[in-house]
C-alpha positions in Angstrom: 153.0 100.9 86.6 150.5 101.1 89.5 148.6 97.9 90.1 144.8 97.9 89.8 142.4 97.2 92.7 140.0 94.7 91.0 137.0 92.9 92.4 136.3 89.3 91.6 133.7 90.5 89.0 136.3 92.8 87.4 138.7 89.9 86.9 135.9 87.7 85.6 134.9 90.4 83.1 138.5 90.8 81.9 138.7 87.1 81.4 135.4 87.0 79.5 136.5 89.9 77.3 139.8 88.1 76.5 137.6 85.3 75.1 135.2 87.5 73.2 136.0 91.1 73.2 132.9 92.2 71.3 130.3 90.1 73.3 127.3 92.2 74.2 126.9 93.4 77.8 123.7 91.4 78.0 125.5 88.2 77.0 128.5 88.9 79.3 126.0 89.5 82.1 124.3 86.3 81.5 127.5 84.3 81.6 128.8 86.2 84.7 125.5 86.1 86.5 124.9 89.8 86.8 122.8 92.4 84.9 123.9 94.0 81.6 123.9 97.4 83.4 126.4 96.1 86.0 128.7 94.8 83.3 128.5 98.1 81.4 129.3 100.0 84.6 132.3 97.8 85.5 133.6 98.0 81.9 133.5 101.8 82.0 135.4 101.6 85.3 138.1 99.5 83.6 138.2 102.0 80.7 138.7 104.8 83.1 141.7 102.9 84.5 143.2 102.7 81.0 142.0 99.1 80.0 140.2 99.0 76.7 139.4 96.2 74.3 141.4 96.6 71.1 141.7 94.8 67.8 144.9 93.2 66.6 145.8 91.2 63.5 147.4 87.8 63.3 150.2 88.4 60.6 150.3 84.9 59.1 146.5 85.1 58.5 146.9 88.2 56.3 149.9 86.9 54.4 152.7 88.5 56.5 155.6 87.0 58.4 157.0 87.8 61.8 160.6 88.6 62.7 162.1 89.1 66.1 165.0 91.5 66.4 167.5 91.7 69.3 169.3 95.0 69.1 172.2 96.0 71.4 172.9 99.7 71.6 175.4 101.9 73.3 173.9 102.6 76.8 172.6 106.1 76.2 170.9 105.4 72.9 168.5 102.5 73.6 165.6 104.8 74.4 165.9 106.9 71.2 166.4 103.9 68.9 163.3 102.2 70.5 161.2 105.3 70.2 162.1 105.5 66.5 161.1 101.9 66.0 157.9 102.5 67.8 156.8 105.1 65.2 156.9 102.5 62.4 153.6 100.8 61.6 155.4 97.5 61.0 156.6 97.0 64.5 154.1 95.2 66.8 155.8 95.6 70.2 159.1 96.9 71.5 160.7 96.3 74.9 163.9 97.4 76.6 165.6 94.5 78.3 168.9 93.5 80.0 169.5 96.7 82.0 168.2 98.9 79.2 170.9 98.3 76.6 169.0 95.7 74.6 165.9 96.3 72.5 163.7 93.3 71.7 161.0 93.9 69.1 158.6 92.1 66.8 158.4 93.2 63.2 155.7 92.4 60.6 157.0 93.7 57.3 154.5 94.3 54.6 156.8 92.7 52.0 160.4 91.8 51.4 161.4 95.4 50.5 160.1 96.7 53.8 161.9 93.8 55.6 165.2 94.5 53.9 164.9 98.3 54.4 164.7 97.9 58.2 166.7 94.7 59.0 169.4 95.0 56.3 169.4 98.8 55.9 168.5 101.2 58.6 169.3 99.2 61.7 172.8 97.9 60.8 173.8 101.4 59.6 172.6 103.1 62.7 175.7 104.3 64.6 174.2 103.7 68.0 173.5 100.0 67.2 176.4 97.9 68.5 175.0 94.6 67.2 171.8 92.9 66.2 170.3 89.6 65.2 167.0 88.8 63.4 165.0 85.6 64.0 162.3 84.5 61.5 159.3 82.9 63.2 158.7 79.4 61.8 155.9 78.1 64.0 153.9 79.8 66.7 152.9 77.4 69.5 150.6 79.8 71.4 147.5 81.5 70.1 145.3 84.4 71.0 143.3 82.0 73.1 146.2 80.6 75.1 145.2 80.8 78.8 147.0 83.5 80.7 147.9 83.2 84.4 146.7 86.7 85.2 143.3 86.2 83.6 142.1 83.0 85.3 138.7 83.9 86.8 136.1 81.9 84.8 134.9 78.3 85.2 135.0 75.9 82.4 131.3 76.2 81.9 131.6 80.0 81.6 134.4 79.6 79.1 132.4 77.1 77.0 129.5 79.6 77.0 131.7 82.3 75.5 133.8 80.3 73.1 131.4 79.8 70.2 131.6 83.5 69.3 135.4 83.6 69.7 138.0 83.4 66.9 138.8 80.1 65.2 142.4 78.9 64.8 142.5 78.5 61.0 141.2 79.7 57.7 142.2 81.1 54.4 144.7 83.9 54.1 142.7 87.2 54.1 143.6 90.0 51.7 142.9 93.4 53.4 141.1 96.1 51.4 141.1 99.8 52.0 137.8 99.5 53.8 139.3 96.8 56.0 142.2 99.0 56.9 139.9 101.9 57.8 137.8 99.6 60.1 140.9 98.1 61.7 142.3 101.6 62.4 139.3 102.2 64.5 139.4 98.8 66.2 143.0 99.3 67.2 141.8 102.2 69.3 138.5 100.8 70.5 137.7 97.1 69.8 134.1 97.7 70.9 133.4 100.7 68.6 129.8 100.6 67.3 129.0 99.3 63.9 127.7 102.7 62.7 131.1 104.2 63.6 132.9 101.4 61.8 130.7 101.7 58.8 131.2 105.5 58.6 135.0 105.0 58.7 134.9 102.4 56.0 132.4 104.2 53.8 130.2 101.1 53.6 127.1 99.6 55.3 126.8 98.3 58.8 125.8 94.8 57.5 128.9 94.7 55.3 131.1 95.6 58.3 129.4 93.0 60.5 130.0 90.3 57.9 133.7 91.3 57.3 134.5 91.4 61.0 132.9 88.0 61.5 134.9 86.7 58.5 138.2 88.0 59.8 137.6 86.6 63.3 136.5 83.3 61.9 139.7 83.0 59.9 141.7 83.8 63.0 143.0 87.0 61.4 141.4 89.4 63.9 141.6 89.2 67.7 139.6 91.5 69.9 140.7 91.4 73.6 141.6 93.8 76.5 145.0 95.5 76.2 146.2 95.1 79.8 149.6 95.1 81.3 150.0 92.0 83.4 152.0 94.0 85.9 148.8 95.8 86.8 147.2 92.5 87.7 150.0 91.4 90.0 152.4 89.8 87.4 155.1 92.4 87.6 158.2 90.5 86.3 158.5 89.9 82.6 161.3 88.3 80.7 162.2 86.9 77.3 163.6 83.4 77.0 165.8 82.3 74.1 166.2 78.5 74.2 168.5 76.3 72.3 166.6 73.0 71.8 167.6 69.8 70.0 165.7 69.8 66.6 164.2 66.4 67.3 162.6 67.8 70.5 161.6 71.2 69.3 158.0 70.4 68.6 157.5 68.6 71.9 159.3 71.4 73.9 157.3 74.1 72.1 153.9 72.4 72.8 155.0 71.9 76.5 156.0 75.5 77.1 152.9 76.8 75.3 150.8 75.0 78.0 152.4 77.0 80.8 150.1 79.8 82.1 153.1 82.0 82.6 153.8 82.0 78.8 151.6 84.3 76.6 153.8 83.7 73.6 156.1 80.9 72.4 157.4 80.2 68.9 160.0 78.2 66.9 162.5 80.5 65.1 165.6 80.5 63.0 168.9 81.2 64.6 171.0 79.6 67.3 168.1 80.1 69.8 165.4 78.1 68.0 162.6 78.4 70.7 161.7 81.8 72.1 159.1 82.7 74.7 157.7 85.6 76.7 157.4 84.9 80.4 155.2 86.7 83.0 155.6 86.0 86.7 154.5 87.6 89.9 158.0 88.3 91.3 161.6 87.3 90.9 161.3 84.3 93.2 158.5 82.9 90.9 160.6 83.6 87.8 163.5 81.7 89.4 161.2 78.7 90.3 159.8 78.8 86.7 163.3 78.6 85.2 164.7 76.0 87.5 161.6 73.8 87.5 159.5 74.3 84.4 162.2 75.2 81.9 164.6 72.6 83.4 162.0 69.9 82.7 161.5 70.8 79.0 162.8 68.1 76.7 166.0 68.7 74.7 167.0 72.1 76.1 170.7 72.7 75.8 170.9 76.4 76.8 168.6 79.1 78.1 169.2 82.9 77.8 167.0 85.0 80.0 166.5 88.7 79.2 164.5 90.6 81.9 162.2 93.3 80.6 163.0 96.8 81.9 160.3 98.8 80.1 157.7 98.3 77.4 158.0 101.0 74.8 155.3 99.8 72.5 152.6 97.2 73.4 151.3 95.0 70.6 
């Protein structure tokens, strides 16, 4: 994908929106030291380039679990199988890796029947699927607020000024209503949609929508942040890491890798590879350095399997 030509203010705005995607233009301008009009104009420029704030749910905060599937297909079938998976509403993201014959995807089944229907039914019986494995996420080490290498533009003072309105890391499990689903369907397309638009979609009042969004964000169930491909910001090489870590060192290794700015996602899972991570680097040389220096220094790592991403089919 073509990279973006961004000013220092553009990058600062993206970083600010990653902290609080619904902050007003006036508040963003105050933190960034420019006018609200300037912020609005720069945001519209980003939207024209295909970058929009979107809403996404944290599965565990709404009573769902996460599975990762590694699916190996015959060479000519990976695209078609990935496209079919992308049409499902329980798949969060889907990527082609390892030369295009491997599909890696995250699945958030609504219940056990939906899980079994996909992981035990459809996929194993698909003729084009040569093999597959499913990994249950036990503990996520990163969060929506984990710093990202490609969005480092704000000072600590600026981050502190934005954080009070951002999501918390805990809270009670949230049970979604039909009104919630209607609001979230709009936020998935435009995380900065107006409250009148959200209220109309839910068939309720603006004040009720405001309260519910605040509740979901406060419980860590709803994140509102820019949907941006790191490749467009200069981080063009993506890979998935599947690590075999000694159980006694798993928590320490997970916490250590989650602190790396190249890692937007890291979690402990079931299976022979019990620590998985998504890696984003500027080029292959930086990926090599990351593997031989940062991964090599993690405690208890016995084996590392690296799967370079060829194409993103669905972005969560």
